[in-house]
N, C-alpha and C positions, 0 to 999 in steps of 0.2 A: 206780315209782309204781303204785298200784293201778289197775285198769282203770276208765276213765271210762264211766259208764253210757251216755252219748251215743255213744261209740265202739262199745260192745257192741251198742246198738240199731241202729246204722248198718251193721253187718257183714252181708254177704249170707248168712252162716251163723249159726246159733244157737250158744250156748255149747258144745254138744257137737261142733261143727265148728270153732269158733274155736280152742279148746284152748290158749289163752294165759292165764296167770294174773297176769303182771306185765310191765309195760313198763320196761325197764332203762335204755335210752338212746335219745334222739331228738336227732340232730345235723343240723339242717336245712342248715347250710352244707356239710357233707361228704356229705349224703345217706345217712347211716348210721342204721340202727335196730337195736336189740338187745332181744329179749324172752325171757321165760322160759316154758318149756313143761313142765308136770308130766308125769311118766312113771309111770303106774300100770298095773297089770295089767288095768284095765277100759277102756283106750283102745280105740277102734274098731280092728278087725282083730287087735290084740294079744290081746284076750280070747277070740278064736276060734281061736287057735293050738293045735295039737295038739303039746304040749310033750314033748320027750325031753331028759333032763338032759345028754347029751353030743352028740347029733346035731342037735337043734333046740331050744335054750333059748328061753324066753320073751324077747321083745325088741320094741322099737318097730318096727313094720312100715316097710319102705322105701317102700311106697306111701303110707303116712301121712306120712312125711317129705316126699315130693314135694308132697302136699297142703299141708303146712305152709310150703313155699316160697311158696305163694300167700297164706297168711295173713301172712307177713312182708311180702310185696308190698302187701297191704291196709293194714298198719300204716304202711308208707312212704307210700302214696297218701293216707291220711287225715291223718297228722301232718306229713309233709314237703311234699306237693304240695297239700294242702287239698281233695282231691277227696272228695265225699260221695255215697254210694250213694243216699241219699234225694233228692238233686238230679238223679239220672239217670246218674251215673257208675258204670260197671261195668268190671271188669278180668278178663282171661283170659290164661292162659299162652299164649304164642305159639310159643316154642321152648325146648327144653332143649338149650343149646349143648354143655354137658358136665355130667356128674353122676358123682360118685364116692362110694361108700360105703366108708369106711375101717374102721369097726368097728361091732359091734352095740351098741345102746343098751339096756341092761337096765332094766326097771322099777325105780323107786326114786328115784335122784338126778335132779333136773330137768335138762333140756337147755337150753342157751343158744343161741338162734337169732339169727344176725346176718345182715343184708342191707345191702349198700351199692350205690348206683347207680354204674355205670361209664360209662353213656351215657344221655342223656335228650334226647328230641325232643318238643316240645310244640306243639300248635296249639290253637285254641279248643275243638275237640271231640274231640281225640285226644292221648294221651300214650303214647309208646313208650319203655319203660324197660328197660335191661339191668342185671341184678343179679349181683353176686358174693355168694354165700351160703356161710356156714360155720356148722355146727351142732356144738356140743361138749357133752360130758357130763363134768363135772369137768375134768381135764386132757387128755381124749381127744377128738381130732377124729373125729367120727362121719360127717359128710357135708359135702361141698363141691360147689358147683355154680355154673354160669354160665348164667343163664336170662333170657329176654326175655318181657315182658308188654306187652299192649296195653290201655290204658284208653280207653274210649269213652264219650262223652256221648250218651245215648239220649234224644231228645226225643219225647214222645208227643203 
């Protein structure tokens, strides 16, 4: 499904930081979200690479992929948990329990970013979520991680 303008407006990052162009799956029951990320040569950090055809080909930056784990978490918080940034909810990565980069993702074919909660603890003002993350490009596994995020309700 195309991105809902309310979702985009609620994101704590603008479109240049959200970097998602389509939501593919929202499964509230299982806690699974799947989104599509375009991969162009103009992505942040990717456009700044000093490319060499054999030693350093242009690719989606690993640092950007770690950022995208947070965007997958935001999709989960918004659509599965019903948390809204505009209501005072904000989330931050708390721990990268494991991270593995399996392959370089070249600009061109979009990546599919998948996140599924493996643990969830909730109170009225906090949500601690642990995610299993898998990013693929075509049939290639690019990244997998096990990460924890803390969502907090900030009342002013």
